[in-house]
LUMVEXNU-245548 format. One line per field, with one value per residue (C-alpha): residue in three letters; x, z, y. Coordinates in steps of 0.2 Angstrom, whole numbers. Layout:
N
r = ala,...
x = X,...
z = Z,...
y = Y,...
***
This chain:
660
r = met,ile,asn,ser,thr,arg,arg,ser,phe,val,gly,asn,met,ala,gly,thr,leu,ala,ser,ala,pro,leu,ala,trp,gly,thr,ser,ala,val,leu,ala,ala,asp,val,pro,ala,ser,ala,arg,pro,pro,ile,glu,ser,phe,phe,glu,glu,pro,ala,phe,gly,gly,ala,ser,leu,ser,pro,asn,gly,lys,ser,leu,ala,val,arg,val,ser,ala,lys,gly,glu,pro,ala,gln,leu,ala,val,leu,asn,leu,glu,thr,met,lys,pro,ile,ile,val,ala,ala,phe,arg,glu,ala,gly,ile,gly,gln,val,gln,trp,val,asn,asp,lys,arg,leu,val,phe,asn,leu,his,ser,thr,trp,ser,gly,pro,gly,leu,tyr,ala,val,asp,ser,asp,gly,glu,asn,phe,arg,gln,leu,val,glu,ala,ser,trp,ser,phe,phe,lys,ala,pro,asp,glu,gly,val,ala,leu,leu,pro,gly,asn,thr,tyr,leu,leu,gln,ser,leu,gly,lys,gln,asp,thr,asp,glu,val,phe,val,ile,thr,pro,arg,glu,met,ser,lys,glu,lys,val,asp,tyr,ile,glu,leu,arg,arg,leu,asn,thr,arg,ser,gly,arg,ser,gln,glu,val,asp,thr,pro,leu,his,ser,phe,ala,trp,val,leu,asp,thr,gln,gly,ala,leu,arg,leu,ala,val,thr,arg,val,lys,thr,lys,val,ala,val,his,leu,arg,asp,asn,ser,gly,ala,trp,lys,gln,ile,thr,glu,phe,glu,asp,leu,gly,gln,gly,trp,met,ser,pro,arg,phe,ile,gly,pro,asp,gly,thr,ile,tyr,val,glu,ala,ala,his,gly,asp,lys,ala,ala,val,phe,thr,leu,asp,pro,val,thr,gly,arg,leu,gly,asp,lys,pro,ile,ala,ala,ser,lys,asp,phe,asp,leu,his,ala,gly,phe,val,ala,asp,his,gln,lys,leu,leu,gly,leu,arg,tyr,asn,val,asp,ala,gln,val,thr,gln,trp,phe,asp,ala,asp,ala,arg,ala,leu,gln,ala,lys,leu,asp,ala,leu,leu,pro,ala,thr,ala,asn,arg,leu,gln,leu,pro,leu,arg,gly,asn,ser,pro,phe,val,leu,val,glu,ser,phe,ala,asp,gln,gln,pro,trp,val,thr,gln,leu,tyr,gln,arg,glu,thr,gly,lys,leu,leu,arg,val,gly,val,ser,his,pro,ser,ile,gln,pro,arg,gln,met,gly,gln,thr,asp,phe,ile,arg,tyr,lys,ala,arg,asp,gly,leu,asp,ile,pro,ala,tyr,ile,thr,leu,pro,ala,gly,gly,ala,lys,lys,asn,leu,pro,leu,val,val,leu,val,his,gly,gly,pro,trp,leu,arg,gly,phe,ser,trp,gln,trp,asp,ala,glu,val,gln,phe,leu,ala,ser,arg,gly,tyr,ala,val,leu,gln,pro,glu,phe,arg,gly,ser,thr,gly,phe,gly,ser,arg,his,phe,glu,ala,gly,trp,arg,gln,trp,gly,gln,ala,met,gln,ala,asp,leu,ala,asp,ser,ala,arg,trp,ala,ile,ala,gln,gly,phe,ala,asp,pro,lys,arg,ile,cys,ile,ala,gly,ala,ser,tyr,gly,gly,tyr,ala,thr,leu,met,gly,leu,ala,gln,asn,pro,glu,leu,phe,arg,cys,gly,ile,asn,trp,val,gly,val,thr,asp,ile,glu,leu,met,tyr,ser,val,asp,trp,ser,asp,leu,ser,gly,glu,trp,lys,arg,tyr,gly,met,pro,lys,leu,ile,gly,asp,arg,thr,ala,asp,ala,ala,met,leu,lys,ala,asn,ser,pro,leu,glu,asn,ala,ala,arg,ile,thr,gln,pro,leu,leu,met,ala,tyr,gly,ala,lys,asp,arg,arg,val,pro,leu,val,his,gly,glu,lys,phe,arg,asp,ala,val,thr,pro,his,asn,lys,gln,val,gln,trp,val,val,tyr,pro,glu,glu,gly,his,gly,trp,arg,lys,ala,glu,thr,arg,ile,asp,phe,trp,gly,arg,val,glu,gln,phe,leu,ala,lys,asn,leu,ala,pro
x = 130,115,118,110,111,102,108,114,98,99,97,87,80,80,97,92,74,70,69,51,36,25,8,2,8,24,19,23,40,53,58,75,67,58,67,74,67,49,38,28,9,-1,-10,7,7,-11,-20,-24,-8,-6,0,2,-2,5,4,10,-2,3,10,18,10,-1,1,-13,-12,-21,-21,-29,-31,-30,-44,-52,-53,-41,-46,-41,-31,-22,-7,-5,14,14,5,10,-8,-17,-35,-46,-56,-65,-69,-82,-86,-87,-74,-57,-51,-43,-34,-32,-28,-26,-38,-30,-21,-36,-47,-45,-54,-54,-62,-65,-55,-65,-62,-79,-89,-87,-76,-86,-78,-79,-72,-68,-59,-42,-51,-64,-78,-88,-89,-98,-101,-98,-100,-112,-106,-113,-111,-126,-120,-118,-132,-127,-140,-150,-140,-150,-136,-137,-122,-111,-112,-103,-90,-83,-65,-52,-41,-23,-16,-17,-14,-12,-21,-27,-46,-60,-61,-55,-57,-66,-69,-84,-83,-98,-100,-110,-121,-127,-111,-99,-93,-84,-81,-75,-83,-72,-80,-74,-81,-83,-79,-89,-105,-105,-109,-100,-99,-93,-77,-75,-62,-59,-71,-65,-53,-47,-32,-29,-15,-17,-3,3,-10,-24,-28,-32,-19,-17,-29,-26,-40,-42,-53,-53,-34,-28,-22,-19,-12,-21,-15,-26,-20,-23,-39,-46,-46,-39,-26,-20,-1,2,-6,0,-6,-11,3,12,28,29,19,20,11,10,14,17,18,31,29,38,26,38,28,35,31,36,41,51,70,76,68,64,52,61,56,57,52,39,38,20,22,30,24,42,52,68,84,89,79,80,80,83,89,96,88,71,57,56,38,42,33,36,42,40,36,26,42,51,53,64,66,59,54,54,58,73,78,72,63,75,73,83,85,88,88,104,97,85,99,110,95,93,111,110,95,103,117,106,96,108,98,83,78,71,58,56,41,43,29,22,24,29,44,38,53,48,51,42,53,46,58,57,68,65,65,58,40,37,42,36,46,47,64,66,78,84,89,93,83,71,54,46,28,22,26,15,18,26,27,37,55,67,79,65,62,69,81,75,86,84,90,89,88,88,72,73,73,87,76,82,68,69,64,65,70,67,76,71,81,93,97,103,99,99,86,72,53,49,34,33,22,15,8,-8,-12,-2,3,10,26,21,34,46,60,51,43,29,17,13,31,38,24,29,48,44,37,53,49,59,49,52,43,46,43,38,37,22,26,29,44,57,56,45,53,50,32,28,36,21,8,-4,6,-6,-2,13,29,23,19,36,45,37,43,60,60,58,71,83,80,83,100,105,103,89,74,71,64,51,44,38,21,15,3,-5,-21,-30,-19,-7,-22,-24,-5,-6,-19,-10,7,-1,-8,8,22,16,34,39,24,18,3,-5,-14,-26,-36,-48,-40,-46,-51,-57,-52,-69,-77,-68,-76,-93,-97,-106,-107,-88,-80,-70,-75,-82,-68,-55,-64,-65,-47,-36,-39,-38,-21,-14,-22,-30,-45,-61,-65,-49,-39,-53,-43,-27,-38,-47,-30,-24,-39,-38,-56,-52,-37,-45,-44,-25,-24,-22,-11,-17,-26,-32,-45,-52,-64,-74,-93,-93,-79,-83,-66,-65,-83,-86,-92,-74,-70,-87,-85,-67,-72,-85,-73,-59,-67,-74,-56,-46,-51,-37,-46,-50,-63,-68,-79,-78,-96,-91,-75,-72,-56,-44,-46,-52,-55,-41,-51,-52,-33,-30,-41,-35,-17,-20,-27,-12,0,-9,-10,9,14,4,10,28,33,49
z = 76,64,49,35,17,20,9,18,14,27,29,21,3,1,-8,-22,-26,-38,-30,-35,-31,-45,-38,-23,-6,-7,-1,17,25,20,32,36,42,56,73,76,94,89,90,74,78,75,60,50,50,47,37,19,10,1,-15,-21,-34,-49,-66,-83,-97,-110,-122,-107,-110,-95,-77,-66,-47,-31,-21,-5,4,23,30,14,4,-10,-27,-44,-54,-71,-75,-93,-96,-111,-103,-85,-79,-67,-66,-54,-64,-50,-32,-19,-3,8,0,-7,-24,-23,-37,-54,-71,-88,-101,-115,-118,-114,-102,-84,-73,-54,-39,-21,-6,5,17,20,4,-15,-21,-37,-53,-63,-79,-84,-98,-93,-96,-83,-96,-100,-82,-80,-66,-71,-56,-41,-25,-7,-5,1,-5,-23,-35,-53,-66,-76,-92,-99,-95,-79,-68,-65,-47,-33,-31,-49,-50,-63,-70,-67,-84,-94,-113,-126,-118,-135,-134,-122,-115,-100,-93,-76,-65,-54,-41,-42,-27,-35,-50,-56,-66,-57,-39,-33,-51,-57,-72,-84,-94,-107,-102,-113,-101,-112,-115,-99,-109,-106,-112,-104,-111,-115,-103,-97,-83,-65,-71,-58,-66,-83,-93,-109,-121,-126,-140,-128,-132,-119,-120,-103,-90,-74,-67,-50,-47,-29,-26,-45,-54,-72,-85,-101,-117,-131,-148,-164,-168,-151,-144,-126,-123,-106,-105,-87,-72,-54,-36,-27,-15,-22,-32,-51,-48,-60,-61,-78,-76,-92,-111,-119,-135,-144,-138,-125,-110,-93,-77,-59,-54,-41,-43,-29,-13,-20,-33,-49,-66,-81,-99,-104,-120,-126,-136,-123,-108,-101,-92,-99,-94,-83,-74,-81,-63,-46,-29,-16,-1,-8,-19,-34,-36,-50,-58,-77,-84,-103,-117,-133,-141,-128,-110,-101,-84,-68,-52,-36,-17,-9,7,-2,-19,-34,-52,-63,-80,-96,-107,-107,-109,-95,-84,-88,-84,-67,-63,-68,-57,-42,-43,-43,-28,-17,-1,-8,-18,-34,-45,-63,-74,-92,-105,-114,-131,-139,-136,-121,-114,-96,-85,-68,-53,-37,-22,-5,10,27,34,19,13,-5,-16,-34,-47,-66,-74,-91,-102,-112,-98,-85,-72,-59,-56,-40,-41,-24,-7,1,19,17,36,40,44,39,53,66,59,64,54,48,45,38,49,52,69,74,80,94,81,71,57,51,53,43,51,51,66,67,81,86,80,92,109,116,105,120,133,124,125,111,100,91,77,69,51,45,32,38,21,13,15,28,27,15,17,15,26,35,45,59,62,61,72,86,83,84,102,107,104,95,82,77,63,61,45,55,47,35,28,9,0,8,0,1,16,26,20,23,40,45,39,53,66,72,90,89,80,71,89,95,82,89,106,100,91,107,115,101,104,122,119,107,120,110,121,139,144,156,142,127,119,105,92,76,65,58,60,69,81,84,87,99,110,109,114,129,134,131,135,150,155,139,133,146,135,119,105,94,80,68,75,73,91,87,72,73,70,54,48,55,52,35,34,31,14,16,1,2,-8,4,19,10,3,9,28,32,24,30,47,52,48,57,62,63,71,82,98,91,84,101,111,100,100,109,115,123,132,137,156,154,148,163,155,148,131,118,106,91,77,62,63,44,44,33,33,53,58,74,83,84,95,105,110,116,125,134,139,145,154,169,175,166,171,160,143,132,119,104,89,73,66,48,46,40,40,43,44,29,36,42,57,62,60,70,84,85,85,98,109,105,110,127,130,127,137,152,150,144,155,165
y = -6,-7,-18,-8,-3,13,27,43,53,66,85,99,98,117,118,106,113,127,143,148,137,133,128,118,114,124,141,136,139,127,113,120,137,129,129,112,112,114,98,97,98,82,90,91,72,68,81,77,78,95,87,70,56,65,57,62,61,48,61,70,87,87,82,76,78,77,94,99,115,115,105,101,84,81,88,83,96,96,106,110,109,120,135,130,134,123,120,110,98,88,91,84,93,77,65,66,60,43,34,43,36,43,36,45,61,71,61,54,42,42,35,43,39,27,13,6,8,6,21,24,28,45,52,70,78,87,104,100,96,81,74,58,45,27,17,18,25,25,43,53,70,65,58,57,64,51,50,35,22,11,14,-1,-9,-1,-15,-12,-7,-2,-15,-10,-16,-1,-5,8,23,30,27,32,15,6,-11,-14,-29,-33,-47,-58,-70,-83,-89,-106,-109,-99,-97,-82,-77,-59,-51,-41,-28,-15,2,18,32,45,35,25,9,-7,-25,-41,-48,-66,-74,-91,-97,-93,-79,-67,-58,-52,-43,-32,-30,-12,-11,-13,-31,-44,-57,-66,-73,-82,-94,-102,-117,-123,-125,-126,-110,-109,-97,-94,-86,-78,-81,-70,-79,-75,-92,-96,-109,-115,-114,-119,-125,-127,-129,-112,-108,-123,-126,-121,-105,-90,-73,-64,-46,-37,-39,-28,-18,-31,-45,-52,-59,-56,-66,-67,-85,-94,-93,-103,-97,-80,-72,-66,-59,-70,-70,-83,-93,-92,-108,-120,-111,-112,-99,-91,-100,-85,-72,-54,-48,-57,-54,-66,-57,-51,-56,-45,-39,-27,-13,-12,5,6,18,14,6,-4,-10,3,-4,-12,-4,-14,-14,-22,-13,3,6,6,6,-5,3,-7,8,18,35,32,26,41,52,44,46,65,67,58,69,84,77,67,69,58,43,49,40,45,45,46,49,34,42,59,70,80,91,86,71,69,67,61,62,55,49,42,60,69,68,66,81,82,91,93,91,101,91,106,117,104,113,107,115,111,107,102,94,82,88,105,109,94,98,83,88,84,67,51,40,23,9,-9,-23,-41,-50,-68,-76,-89,-104,-95,-88,-71,-58,-42,-26,-7,3,22,32,49,64,72,66,50,34,22,16,24,20,8,5,-12,-8,-23,-23,-30,-43,-53,-60,-45,-34,-22,-8,1,14,30,44,37,48,36,31,48,55,43,47,65,62,53,35,22,12,-6,-13,-32,-41,-57,-74,-75,-58,-58,-51,-60,-77,-93,-100,-84,-84,-102,-102,-92,-104,-109,-99,-86,-83,-95,-93,-77,-70,-76,-66,-50,-54,-58,-41,-32,-42,-38,-19,-21,-31,-17,-4,5,0,3,-14,-7,5,-5,-4,-16,-8,-12,-13,-27,-42,-30,-27,-46,-48,-33,-42,-59,-50,-42,-59,-70,-57,-46,-45,-36,-26,-13,-7,-10,-1,-11,-3,-12,-28,-46,-53,-70,-82,-91,-74,-73,-89,-86,-67,-67,-48,-47,-45,-61,-72,-89,-96,-88,-96,-113,-114,-100,-99,-118,-118,-102,-100,-117,-128,-122,-140,-150,-136,-129,-132,-123,-108,-106,-107,-93,-82,-65,-67,-83,-75,-59,-63,-63,-45,-33,-20,-3,-5,7,0,9,3,9,6,2,-10,-25,-33,-34,-30,-20,-36,-41,-26,-26,-44,-41,-25,-34,-49,-38,-23,-33,-36,-23,-5,3,0,15,12,22,19,31,30,34,24,7,-3,11,30,39,56,68,73,54,52,67,62,44,49,62,48,38,52,54,35,33,48,41,23,24,38,35
***
């Protein structure tokens, strides 16, 4: 019996959606009308989403969305909510729109979706006028006209703290590797999105994170000098004052997250073993006596939901994403919409200011791709705007449950397991899917194209949050320090044994797969546990820890190599023997199982040399290695055609190697 807190989000969405589609991604036949016996084509999973990334303007009168016609890159569209007329305001032939952010009620900034080059930064008005490039991009198909103002460097990115959103300005950050006074510092600039002009903002030396207040004033900065981290507060005179200091990855840490409209400072900090949300006294630097949000089982890395008057709530992941509303009206609205949409989890987006009659509702479930709707407060009706993957039928998707299993040393390991729809749930071929990072939370409860594609082909999918993963407390995180190829790897083998013991997995038909760190773990799993893993799939995976230190054309910073890697992975000199023993390259001769490997030629996180060296080491004694390089890809697959090709190879590989 699976121990899970999963809500019963099953079935077809058609009965809860408005009858008339409004704009994009909804003209296809609804999922319930597709025969349950049909296997969804690979394109249904890996084409560009038809619709997604919706965002209300600050006054709630317009809706910005990414839309995509079949086979085309994503475009930026704006829907005027007063006229209900949509227009395309930005589109490129060879690259899709990436992140989108409102600058003010009439202007937007956006970048392009890229996994190997600077994504650029562009601005445009909500009517499509006054387009301007702001940041260099490595795209051969687009050259900005000379407007007399130099573009910012290609490694310039938006600051995620938004402020008041009532001017033409945004804050941007540019990592600078080194100067005479600064090492690995980050430059913060205020950028006018109409003129393209910018100016550097005065911040404490070695700052790497900042928080604006809701009036748009810079108030908090976080610095790192070697292993010391400090939080600084800017007072009304403009002077910076250090309010606390702690050891990086040590005790007494805090992370400033948000400043409310009333000036209250909110931070993440330790509450026992878990991260919780506290208020911070700006005078004493002390946390509030009790957290305003905490969980005994999960770290709360919260998003803050606010309007121009007050903090409305927090949004965070436990076993699934939830919103904790402090505002009574918002809480009542959430309850009303959950009653209208009982088959999905429903995320509400409210206007920052103004009295717009609309609330944006984004709905999802494990079996249901994202559905975007507008709720009209006066009529109580929902208007469907778009569906991310309109040809997917929920009844054909597998159900995903959150579980915990015991590792061999007794540590509880969180995981998600997805079982195929229909048929028997026992003795299935299994894919152990390992997340990258590894120091992040790899998975969440929602529709996942990769997982559901595998489930649609009849495979159970197990996604362990092995030790070292974040989101499950400091003990779980720290248990993975210096454990590459050791206890972290054992957790993956133990996950497969758990699935066998539960009866879900056929012990002779288990594959291990993953990207980046997940690719590393795939290779080590094949080497260490040939009795468990019949085959492996590694894409963009690390193959040698020494290469992470020595390859100087990767994007791993000098500071990370000097202070982060020795503590979390191992010291290059003192731990040389350990790192060598746990290097896939050094263990290549032990791998004889079928192996699929794929890399991006323009990857700067895990450069192609990782794959090439391992390929050359393993192929002399293993004739079951498939190798593919995608020339225009980086650390992951940007193009739909790449995703379709790669997962088509995965489908054939698994069908051959996990057949009965």
